[in-house]
Residue, then its C-alpha position, 0 to 999 in steps of 0.5 A: m500500500i503506497h500513499i502518495g501526497s506532495s502537498f505542503a499544506k498542514g490541513g486535515l486533508e494532508r494529515f489523514p493519509v498519514r493517520l490512515a497509513k498508521a492504522q493500516a500498518r497496525l492491522g498488518v498491511e505493508t504501508s508506505v507514504l511517498t511525499h516531498k522531504e520538505a512537506y509537512i506530512y513527511q515530518c508527520a509520518r516520521k513522528l507517527g513511526v510510519d514508513v515514509f520516503g521523502a523525495e527532494s523532487r518530483a523526479q525522485m518521487f517518480s524514481w522511487l515508484w519505479r523501483q517499487r515495481k519489483h514489489d511482491g504481491p498486489t499493490v495499491l497506489q492511493v493519491n490524494a491530490n489531482k497534481d499527483l495523479p499523472m505520476a501515479v498513472l505512469a507508475k501504474r503502467f510499470f507494474a504488472k497489470d494484475k498487480v496494481r490498483l490506482i485509487y484517487r481519494r478525493g477530499t476537496r471540491a472541484m470548482k470546474p468540470k474536468t471532462d477534457p481529453y487529458h483528464r478523461l485519459l487520467f480518470r480512465e486509469v483510476d480504478l476507484f474514486i474514494v470520496v470523504s462525503r456524500f457532498i464530494h460524491d455528488n461533486t465528483l459525479q457532476t464535475y468528473k463525469v465518471p461512472e457512479s460504480r467507480v465512486l465510493c464514499i468512506h467517511n474519515g475517522v479519528d483514532p481515539d489515541f491520536f491525542g494521547t491520554k495526557s491532558e494539561g487542562k484548560a488552564s495551560l494554554r489559557q494562561e499563555l493567552g491571557i484568558p481566564e480559566e472561568a471564561f467560555v471559549f469558542g474556537q475555530v481550528a482551521n487554516y486561515g483562508t477565505g474558504k474557512c470564513p474566519d471573517v464570519f467567525l469574527k463578525g459573529a463574535e461581534r454580535l455576541v459581544l454586543q448581545q451578551a450581558q457578560a455574566l460569563p467572560v467570552f473569548f474567541l480563539l482562531a488557530g491555523d496555518g495560512p498566508q500572513d497577509y490574510r492573517r493581518e487582515l483578520d487582525r484589522l477586522a477584529k480591531d474594526l469590530k472592536v472585539s480584539p480584547y476578546v480574540r486570540f490568534l494562533d499559528y498552526q498548533e502541533d499539540l492539538r490536545r493542548l489546543y482543544d483543552a483550551i476550547d469549550c466549543v468548536v466552531l467551523c464557518s466554512r462555506a463548503e467544507p468537504f468533510g471537517n476532520v476538526l469536527l470529528e476531533a472535537m467530538s472525540l474529545k466531547k466538545p460541542i459543535i457549531a458549524a455552517r450547514s454546508g458541504g459535508n458538515p451535516e453528515i457529521v453534526e446531528e443538529g440539536v443533538t450533537g451540535l448546532l448548524f447555521d446557514p453559511f455567511d449568516v452572522e446573526a444565526l451564528a451569534e444566536a447559536m453561540r448565545r443559545l449554547l451559553e444561555e441554555e443550561g447543560h446544552a454544551q455538556r449534552f452536545g459534547e456527550a452525544g457527539f462522543r457517542r456519535y463518534l464512537e458509532h460512526f467515526r472511529m479510525d479502526s472502522c474507517t480503516r477496515s472500510y478502506l481495506e475491504a475496498y482494496k480487497r474487492l478491487f482485486q476480485k474479478e467481479p466489478y467493484l459495485 
């Protein structure tokens, strides 16, 4: 099993294949990750003890794949980004036809149709498209025009041991950020980018601060990677909205457990989130959720049971959801407990991994996959 990913980003899309490779290795699958040596997932794989080859160029990645053609037994090549697909298609042709299958795992939305001859040729070599949500399933059919029989939805999962068992408590990071331990903290854990709509989060914060009687101190925490110029725009927006005293900005945090410990409710404002891994992480730690009703979010959040949904860009609705969570006694705890039960039933990493392995096995059967 070879996971191919050359993205330099630090989002959930990039982290998940490494987590999956780790889980597959625990089940006895010989698994490797092929990436760029400077990519974030290279360090992530090494930290998790996953077998990884870090190339210094795309040519070196291709050379490594060439050497794998002597691998004994069936091989699955799984790519996670469109830019890696041509290399994987060429590599597939080096293997014996009955020894390799190519999977394209789609975790992002295609904005434009990809039905030109070049993409049709590439997609013809893909044995199976695995998509992370029904939202991406429908988007794949609409923009790629591939047979539905070659598109399979497998929701992501989270390993219960991913964060470890050690918790420093909410006071640890809050002390560094000047946030009182008794305050209620809403946090958006997402890369800084317009698609994640951190501006909506800040505008919702403004509405809540204006409406809130301040019986309970409220703070707003944003953490992620992204362009510094956009980060500065957000800082100016917080000042213009007069919520800077209540807002804290953080860069990408390696210690996610410490970050989540400081947050009371996880908020995700993305306008078209394919499948928010951050929501799964929050549920696995019994955190209540407020999320935009967009993309794959409604497939994760059971509204009114595990969290609250609001219409994308509706700042007033976001503020009302946050106010409701603050004012209705026991809401946050009930959502957190229900979310944890939903995580155990539907989004555990071991269940997700077995679904992938079953898909691989069926690909090598002589009968059609579906």
